[in-house]
TORKE-963539 format. One record per residue (C-alpha): residue number from 0; residue in three letters; chain; x, y, z. Coordinates in pm, whole numbers, plus 32768, in hexadecimal, padded with zeros to 4 digits. Layout:
% TORKE-963539
+-----+-----+---+------+------+------+
!   k !   r ! c !    u !    v !    w !
+-----+-----+---+------+------+------+
! NUM ! ALA ! A !    X !    Y !    Z !
...
+-----+-----+---+------+------+------+
//
This chain:
% TORKE-963539
+-----+-----+---+------+------+------+
!   k !   r ! c !    u !    v !    w !
+-----+-----+---+------+------+------+
!   0 ! MET ! A ! 5770 ! 4D62 ! 92A9 !
!   1 ! TYR ! A ! 56F3 ! 4E3B ! 93DC !
!   2 ! ASP ! A ! 5654 ! 4DE6 ! 954B !
!   3 ! ARG ! A ! 553E ! 4E9E ! 95D9 !
!   4 ! PHE ! A ! 561D ! 4F99 ! 9659 !
!   5 ! ASN ! A ! 56AB ! 500E ! 94F7 !
!   6 ! ARG ! A ! 57F4 ! 4F54 ! 953A !
!   7 ! LYS ! A ! 589F ! 4EC1 ! 9419 !
!   8 ! ILE ! A ! 58D7 ! 4D4D ! 945B !
!   9 ! ASN ! A ! 59F7 ! 4CB2 ! 9384 !
!  10 ! TYR ! A ! 5AC2 ! 4BCB ! 948F !
!  11 ! LEU ! A ! 5A8F ! 4A7F ! 94C3 !
!  12 ! ARG ! A ! 5B36 ! 49BC ! 95C3 !
!  13 ! ILE ! A ! 5B16 ! 482F ! 9584 !
!  14 ! SER ! A ! 5B5F ! 475E ! 96C1 !
!  15 ! VAL ! A ! 5BBD ! 4609 ! 962B !
!  16 ! THR ! A ! 5C09 ! 454B ! 9762 !
!  17 ! ASP ! A ! 5BBC ! 4559 ! 98D3 !
!  18 ! ARG ! A ! 5CF2 ! 4470 ! 990E !
!  19 ! CYS ! A ! 5E39 ! 44F7 ! 997B !
!  20 ! ASN ! A ! 5F95 ! 4471 ! 99C4 !
!  21 ! LEU ! A ! 5FD3 ! 4584 ! 9AD6 !
!  22 ! ARG ! A ! 5F01 ! 45C8 ! 9C1A !
!  23 ! CYS ! A ! 5F36 ! 4737 ! 9C59 !
!  24 ! VAL ! A ! 5EBE ! 47B9 ! 9DBD !
!  25 ! TYR ! A ! 5DDB ! 48BC ! 9D22 !
!  26 ! CYS ! A ! 5D2C ! 47EE ! 9C2D !
!  27 ! MET ! A ! 5CE1 ! 46B5 ! 9CD5 !
!  28 ! PRO ! A ! 5CE0 ! 4607 ! 9E35 !
!  29 ! ALA ! A ! 5DFE ! 44FD ! 9E7A !
!  30 ! GLU ! A ! 5D35 ! 43EA ! 9E31 !
!  31 ! GLY ! A ! 5CDF ! 445C ! 9CDC !
!  32 ! VAL ! A ! 5B7D ! 4475 ! 9C5F !
!  33 ! PRO ! A ! 5A80 ! 43AD ! 9BE5 !
!  34 ! LEU ! A ! 5AB7 ! 437C ! 9A72 !
!  35 ! MET ! A ! 59BE ! 436A ! 9951 !
!  36 ! PRO ! A ! 5960 ! 4210 ! 98BC !
!  37 ! HIS ! A ! 5A00 ! 41F7 ! 975A !
!  38 ! ASN ! A ! 58C5 ! 41E8 ! 96AA !
!  39 ! HIS ! A ! 586A ! 4346 ! 9737 !
!  40 ! ILE ! A ! 599C ! 43F4 ! 9685 !
!  41 ! LEU ! A ! 5958 ! 447E ! 9536 !
!  42 ! SER ! A ! 59E3 ! 43EF ! 941B !
!  43 ! PHE ! A ! 5AE3 ! 4491 ! 9335 !
!  44 ! GLU ! A ! 59C5 ! 44A0 ! 9224 !
!  45 ! GLU ! A ! 58D5 ! 4521 ! 9316 !
!  46 ! ILE ! A ! 59E1 ! 4625 ! 937B !
!  47 ! VAL ! A ! 5A37 ! 4676 ! 920B !
!  48 ! ASP ! A ! 58C6 ! 469F ! 919F !
!  49 ! PHE ! A ! 5866 ! 4799 ! 92A9 !
!  50 ! THR ! A ! 59B0 ! 4860 ! 9283 !
!  51 ! LYS ! A ! 5953 ! 488B ! 9108 !
!  52 ! ASN ! A ! 57E8 ! 491D ! 916B !
!  53 ! ALA ! A ! 5886 ! 49E4 ! 9261 !
!  54 ! VAL ! A ! 5979 ! 4A79 ! 916B !
!  55 ! ALA ! A ! 584F ! 4A92 ! 906B !
!  56 ! ASP ! A ! 57B1 ! 4B7A ! 916C !
!  57 ! GLY ! A ! 58E2 ! 4C55 ! 9196 !
!  58 ! VAL ! A ! 59DB ! 4BB7 ! 927D !
!  59 ! ASP ! A ! 5B44 ! 4BE7 ! 9200 !
!  60 ! LYS ! A ! 5BFA ! 4B8B ! 9337 !
!  61 ! VAL ! A ! 5C21 ! 4A2A ! 93C8 !
!  62 ! ARG ! A ! 5CDB ! 49AD ! 94FD !
!  63 ! ILE ! A ! 5D01 ! 4832 ! 9552 !
!  64 ! THR ! A ! 5D07 ! 47F1 ! 96BF !
!  65 ! GLY ! A ! 5CDB ! 46E2 ! 97B5 !
!  66 ! GLY ! A ! 5D0E ! 4662 ! 98BE !
!  67 ! GLU ! A ! 5E47 ! 4629 ! 97FA !
!  68 ! PRO ! A ! 5E1F ! 4620 ! 969F !
!  69 ! LEU ! A ! 5F36 ! 4558 ! 963B !
!  70 ! VAL ! A ! 5EEA ! 4436 ! 9708 !
!  71 ! ARG ! A ! 5D9F ! 4410 ! 9619 !
!  72 ! HIS ! A ! 5DFE ! 42F1 ! 9516 !
!  73 ! ASP ! A ! 5E3F ! 4364 ! 93CB !
!  74 ! ILE ! A ! 5E29 ! 44C2 ! 9422 !
!  75 ! VAL ! A ! 5F12 ! 4535 ! 92E7 !
!  76 ! GLU ! A ! 5E06 ! 44A5 ! 920B !
!  77 ! LEU ! A ! 5D18 ! 458A ! 92A2 !
!  78 ! VAL ! A ! 5DEF ! 46AA ! 9281 !
!  79 ! LYS ! A ! 5E12 ! 465A ! 910C !
!  80 ! LYS ! A ! 5CAF ! 4651 ! 90E0 !
!  81 ! LEU ! A ! 5C67 ! 4791 ! 9189 !
!  82 ! ALA ! A ! 5D80 ! 483B ! 90E0 !
!  83 ! ALA ! A ! 5CC1 ! 47EE ! 8F95 !
!  84 ! ILE ! A ! 5B97 ! 48A1 ! 8FDF !
!  85 ! GLU ! A ! 5B84 ! 49D6 ! 8F05 !
!  86 ! GLY ! A ! 5B4D ! 4B0D ! 8FD1 !
!  87 ! ILE ! A ! 5C27 ! 4AC2 ! 9116 !
!  88 ! LYS ! A ! 5D2E ! 4BDB ! 912A !
!  89 ! ASP ! A ! 5DCB ! 4B71 ! 926D !
!  90 ! LEU ! A ! 5DDF ! 4A07 ! 92D7 !
!  91 ! SER ! A ! 5E94 ! 49F6 ! 943A !
!  92 ! MET ! A ! 5EB1 ! 48E9 ! 955E !
!  93 ! THR ! A ! 5ED5 ! 4912 ! 96C0 !
!  94 ! THR ! A ! 5FB8 ! 47E9 ! 974F !
!  95 ! ASN ! A ! 607A ! 4795 ! 988B !
!  96 ! GLY ! A ! 61B6 ! 4766 ! 97A8 !
!  97 ! THR ! A ! 621C ! 461F ! 9834 !
!  98 ! LEU ! A ! 61C5 ! 4561 ! 96DC !
!  99 ! LEU ! A ! 623E ! 465E ! 95F8 !
! 100 ! PRO ! A ! 6396 ! 45BC ! 95BD !
! 101 ! LYS ! A ! 62E3 ! 44B3 ! 9508 !
! 102 ! TYR ! A ! 61BD ! 457A ! 9466 !
! 103 ! ALA ! A ! 623E ! 46EA ! 9425 !
! 104 ! LYS ! A ! 62C4 ! 469B ! 92C6 !
! 105 ! GLN ! A ! 6183 ! 45A6 ! 9268 !
! 106 ! LEU ! A ! 609F ! 46D7 ! 92CC !
! 107 ! LYS ! A ! 613C ! 47DD ! 9212 !
! 108 ! ASP ! A ! 6143 ! 46F3 ! 90EF !
! 109 ! ALA ! A ! 5FC2 ! 46B9 ! 9117 !
! 110 ! GLY ! A ! 5F7B ! 4829 ! 9129 !
! 111 ! LEU ! A ! 5F9B ! 489B ! 9283 !
! 112 ! MET ! A ! 6009 ! 49FF ! 928E !
! 113 ! ARG ! A ! 606D ! 4A35 ! 93FF !
! 114 ! VAL ! A ! 605B ! 49C0 ! 954C !
! 115 ! ASN ! A ! 601B ! 4A3D ! 96BD !
! 116 ! ILE ! A ! 60F6 ! 4981 ! 97CE !
! 117 ! SER ! A ! 60A3 ! 497E ! 992C !
! 118 ! LEU ! A ! 61C1 ! 49C5 ! 9A14 !
! 119 ! ASP ! A ! 618C ! 4A2F ! 9B73 !
! 120 ! SER ! A ! 62F2 ! 4A1C ! 9C09 !
! 121 ! ILE ! A ! 6449 ! 49D5 ! 9B60 !
! 122 ! ASN ! A ! 64C0 ! 4931 ! 9CD1 !
! 123 ! PRO ! A ! 64BE ! 47C7 ! 9CAC !
! 124 ! GLN ! A ! 6423 ! 4797 ! 9DF9 !
! 125 ! ARG ! A ! 632F ! 4886 ! 9DF1 !
! 126 ! PHE ! A ! 62AE ! 4815 ! 9C91 !
! 127 ! ARG ! A ! 6293 ! 46A4 ! 9D26 !
! 128 ! GLU ! A ! 61BC ! 4744 ! 9E5E !
! 129 ! ILE ! A ! 60E6 ! 47FA ! 9D5E !
! 130 ! THR ! A ! 60BD ! 46D3 ! 9C6F !
! 131 ! ARG ! A ! 60D4 ! 45B3 ! 9D65 !
! 132 ! VAL ! A ! 615E ! 44DE ! 9C71 !
! 133 ! GLY ! A ! 621B ! 45A4 ! 9B6D !
! 134 ! ASN ! A ! 6380 ! 45E5 ! 9B0D !
! 135 ! LEU ! A ! 6400 ! 473F ! 9AA5 !
! 136 ! GLU ! A ! 64EC ! 46B2 ! 99B6 !
! 137 ! ASP ! A ! 63E0 ! 4633 ! 98EF !
! 138 ! VAL ! A ! 633A ! 4767 ! 98CB !
! 139 ! LEU ! A ! 647D ! 481A ! 9878 !
! 140 ! ALA ! A ! 64BA ! 4728 ! 9767 !
! 141 ! GLY ! A ! 6340 ! 4748 ! 96CC !
! 142 ! ILE ! A ! 63B7 ! 48C5 ! 96C1 !
! 143 ! ALA ! A ! 64E8 ! 488D ! 9600 !
! 144 ! ALA ! A ! 642F ! 4798 ! 951A !
! 145 ! ALA ! A ! 6331 ! 48B5 ! 94E4 !
! 146 ! LYS ! A ! 643B ! 499E ! 9476 !
! 147 ! GLU ! A ! 64E6 ! 48B1 ! 939A !
! 148 ! ALA ! A ! 638C ! 486E ! 92FF !
! 149 ! LYS ! A ! 6346 ! 49D9 ! 92D3 !
! 150 ! LEU ! A ! 61FB ! 49DA ! 9393 !
! 151 ! PHE ! A ! 6207 ! 4B48 ! 93BC !
! 152 ! PRO ! A ! 61B6 ! 4C25 ! 947C !
! 153 ! ILE ! A ! 61E8 ! 4B4E ! 95A3 !
! 154 ! LYS ! A ! 613C ! 4BC1 ! 96C7 !
! 155 ! ILE ! A ! 6159 ! 4B67 ! 9826 !
! 156 ! ASN ! A ! 604E ! 4B44 ! 9910 !
! 157 ! CYS ! A ! 60A7 ! 4B72 ! 9A7B !
! 158 ! VAL ! A ! 5FA6 ! 4B44 ! 9B9B !
! 159 ! ILE ! A ! 5FBC ! 4C37 ! 9CBF !
! 160 ! LYS ! A ! 5EFA ! 4C67 ! 9DE1 !
! 161 ! LYS ! A ! 5F1C ! 4DE2 ! 9E2C !
! 162 ! SER ! A ! 601B ! 4E80 ! 9D70 !
! 163 ! ASN ! A ! 6117 ! 4E67 ! 9C53 !
! 164 ! LEU ! A ! 6225 ! 4ECD ! 9D66 !
! 165 ! GLU ! A ! 6218 ! 4D7F ! 9E0A !
! 166 ! PRO ! A ! 6365 ! 4CBA ! 9E0B !
! 167 ! ASP ! A ! 62F2 ! 4BA4 ! 9D1A !
! 168 ! ALA ! A ! 6258 ! 4C90 ! 9C1D !
! 169 ! VAL ! A ! 638E ! 4D8A ! 9C25 !
! 170 ! SER ! A ! 646E ! 4C63 ! 9BDF !
! 171 ! VAL ! A ! 638B ! 4BEE ! 9ABC !
! 172 ! ALA ! A ! 637D ! 4D57 ! 9A36 !
! 173 ! GLU ! A ! 6506 ! 4D63 ! 9A45 !
! 174 ! PHE ! A ! 6517 ! 4BFD ! 997A !
! 175 ! CYS ! A ! 641A ! 4C8D ! 9880 !
! 176 ! ALA ! A ! 64F1 ! 4DCC ! 9837 !
! 177 ! ALA ! A ! 661C ! 4D08 ! 980F !
! 178 ! ASN ! A ! 6584 ! 4C03 ! 9732 !
! 179 ! GLN ! A ! 64A5 ! 4CDA ! 962A !
! 180 ! LEU ! A ! 6379 ! 4C6E ! 96CB !
! 181 ! GLU ! A ! 6228 ! 4D35 ! 9718 !
! 182 ! ILE ! A ! 619D ! 4D10 ! 9864 !
! 183 ! ARG ! A ! 6048 ! 4D2A ! 98CD !
! 184 ! TYR ! A ! 5FE3 ! 4D41 ! 9A5D !
! 185 ! ILE ! A ! 5EA1 ! 4C83 ! 9AAF !
! 186 ! HIS ! A ! 5E08 ! 4CB6 ! 9C02 !
! 187 ! GLU ! A ! 5D99 ! 4B78 ! 9CBA !
! 188 ! MET ! A ! 5C26 ! 4B52 ! 9C7A !
! 189 ! ASP ! A ! 5B2A ! 4AA0 ! 9D23 !
! 190 ! LEU ! A ! 59DC ! 4A27 ! 9C6A !
! 191 ! GLU ! A ! 5900 ! 4A0F ! 9D8F !
! 192 ! SER ! A ! 5956 ! 4B65 ! 9E33 !
! 193 ! GLY ! A ! 595F ! 4C09 ! 9CF2 !
! 194 ! SER ! A ! 5AB6 ! 4C8C ! 9D3B !
! 195 ! PHE ! A ! 5B59 ! 4CFF ! 9BED !
! 196 ! SER ! A ! 5C04 ! 4E35 ! 9B55 !
! 197 ! LYS ! A ! 5C85 ! 4EA7 ! 9A19 !
! 198 ! VAL ! A ! 5DBE ! 4DF2 ! 99A6 !
! 199 ! GLU ! A ! 5F06 ! 4ED9 ! 99AD !
! 200 ! GLY ! A ! 5F8E ! 4EC8 ! 984D !
! 201 ! GLY ! A ! 5E5A ! 4E41 ! 97AE !
! 202 ! ASP ! A ! 5CE6 ! 4E69 ! 9777 !
! 203 ! GLY ! A ! 5C49 ! 4D69 ! 985E !
! 204 ! GLY ! A ! 5B7E ! 4DD4 ! 9970 !
! 205 ! ASN ! A ! 5B01 ! 4F24 ! 98D7 !
! 206 ! CYS ! A ! 5988 ! 4EE2 ! 98BC !
! 207 ! LYS ! A ! 593F ! 501D ! 9818 !
! 208 ! ASN ! A ! 59F8 ! 4FA6 ! 96DC !
! 209 ! CYS ! A ! 59CC ! 4E1A ! 9703 !
! 210 ! ASN ! A ! 59E5 ! 4D78 ! 959E !
! 211 ! ARG ! A ! 59DC ! 4C09 ! 9611 !
! 212 ! LEU ! A ! 58FE ! 4AD4 ! 95EB !
! 213 ! ARG ! A ! 5981 ! 4998 ! 9687 !
! 214 ! LEU ! A ! 594C ! 481D ! 9608 !
! 215 ! THR ! A ! 5993 ! 4748 ! 9725 !
! 216 ! ALA ! A ! 59FA ! 45DA ! 970B !
! 217 ! ASN ! A ! 58A5 ! 454B ! 9736 !
! 218 ! GLY ! A ! 5804 ! 4633 ! 9649 !
! 219 ! ASP ! A ! 578B ! 4751 ! 9711 !
! 220 ! VAL ! A ! 5779 ! 489E ! 9660 !
! 221 ! MET ! A ! 57CF ! 49AF ! 978F !
! 222 ! PRO ! A ! 57AC ! 4B01 ! 974F !
! 223 ! CYS ! A ! 5860 ! 4B70 ! 9884 !
! 224 ! LEU ! A ! 5972 ! 4AAA ! 9964 !
! 225 ! PHE ! A ! 58C1 ! 4B3D ! 9A9E !
! 226 ! SER ! A ! 5767 ! 4ADB ! 9A5B !
! 227 ! GLU ! A ! 56B7 ! 4976 ! 9A4E !
! 228 ! ILE ! A ! 5604 ! 49D3 ! 990F !
! 229 ! ALA ! A ! 5656 ! 48D1 ! 981A !
! 230 ! PHE ! A ! 55AA ! 4836 ! 96D9 !
! 231 ! ASN ! A ! 5625 ! 46E7 ! 966D !
! 232 ! VAL ! A ! 565E ! 46AD ! 9501 !
! 233 ! ARG ! A ! 55F3 ! 455A ! 94EA !
! 234 ! LYS ! A ! 54AE ! 45A4 ! 9599 !
! 235 ! LEU ! A ! 5455 ! 46DA ! 94D6 !
! 236 ! GLY ! A ! 5538 ! 46BC ! 93A7 !
! 237 ! THR ! A ! 563E ! 47D0 ! 9350 !
! 238 ! LYS ! A ! 5573 ! 48D6 ! 92BA !
! 239 ! GLN ! A ! 5486 ! 48F9 ! 93CE !
! 240 ! SER ! A ! 55A6 ! 48D2 ! 94EC !
! 241 ! ILE ! A ! 5645 ! 49FE ! 945E !
! 242 ! GLU ! A ! 5529 ! 4AC9 ! 9438 !
! 243 ! GLN ! A ! 54A3 ! 4A87 ! 95A3 !
! 244 ! SER ! A ! 560D ! 4ACD ! 9617 !
! 245 ! LEU ! A ! 55E9 ! 4C2F ! 9569 !
! 246 ! LYS ! A ! 549E ! 4C72 ! 95E9 !
! 247 ! TYR ! A ! 54EA ! 4C0F ! 9767 !
! 248 ! LYS ! A ! 5651 ! 4C76 ! 9769 !
! 249 ! PRO ! A ! 564B ! 4D54 ! 98B6 !
! 250 ! ARG ! A ! 56E0 ! 4EA7 ! 98D5 !
! 251 ! SER ! A ! 57EE ! 4E3A ! 99CF !
! 252 ! GLY ! A ! 5838 ! 4D18 ! 9A85 !
! 253 ! THR ! A ! 57B1 ! 4C92 ! 9BD7 !
! 254 ! SER ! A ! 580C ! 4B3F ! 9C45 !
! 255 ! ASN ! A ! 5814 ! 49EF ! 9BE2 !
! 256 ! HIS ! A ! 57C4 ! 48D6 ! 9CD9 !
! 257 ! SER ! A ! 579C ! 47A5 ! 9BCD !
! 258 ! GLY ! A ! 58DE ! 47E6 ! 9AFD !
! 259 ! ARG ! A ! 5A52 ! 47A7 ! 9B1F !
! 260 ! PHE ! A ! 5B8D ! 482B ! 9A77 !
! 261 ! ASN ! A ! 5BFE ! 46E1 ! 9A0A !
! 262 ! SER ! A ! 5ACD ! 46AC ! 9929 !
! 263 ! ILE ! A ! 5A93 ! 4824 ! 98C1 !
! 264 ! GLY ! A ! 5BDC ! 487D ! 9873 !
! 265 ! GLY ! A ! 5BFA ! 49C3 ! 9929 !
+-----+-----+---+------+------+------+
//
């Protein structure tokens, strides 16, 4: 399927929860954010139905995000249901990695192909400062579990402020090189100011070639992260929400004063 600017849209990012077990400084304030009522969050059946329709329209790449997707109850069962949809060529997940020691093998067995793991520092103190509550050893154990489960390629998402030559970024790159991991640098973004740039080592942030739609935890289909345009699948139905998202997908991102990273999925 194509949007009005003739960009081929084949990538669906699904936020399955707005909850997270970390409190990263660039994602939310120290006191946290208001959470969605549970009855606002899409059921697995609704997510699978939407995804089937999106795949029938041309989506072949699906990524599960959050919040932290592994805090969603029975997440392995959702992965299994999504993996069974014929036509998905790439089924992946973005996670902070802390729960992968428990879930990595189960996810692989269910049909997950690969993971992106967030890691902004390999200094335990700095990691704690960035995540406010996180333990670096939990993430390192998660990376090891992903390797053992063969969730390849394992990509590391490293958030930077200005440059990949920042001390934390350099140390993460050295860690990745020593452990056969791919690194992607994501410049710190701000939805309200419209501050974003192209992901170094990835395709995100390149509006000219954007191929994405986003399904948020509460059912909003968003054609652009940096826009408040959204079409709720519960109100409009799957077919119309997809059609409207393609019709109104903007040429480029601007700003978003109502969205939050924890519910859209970045």
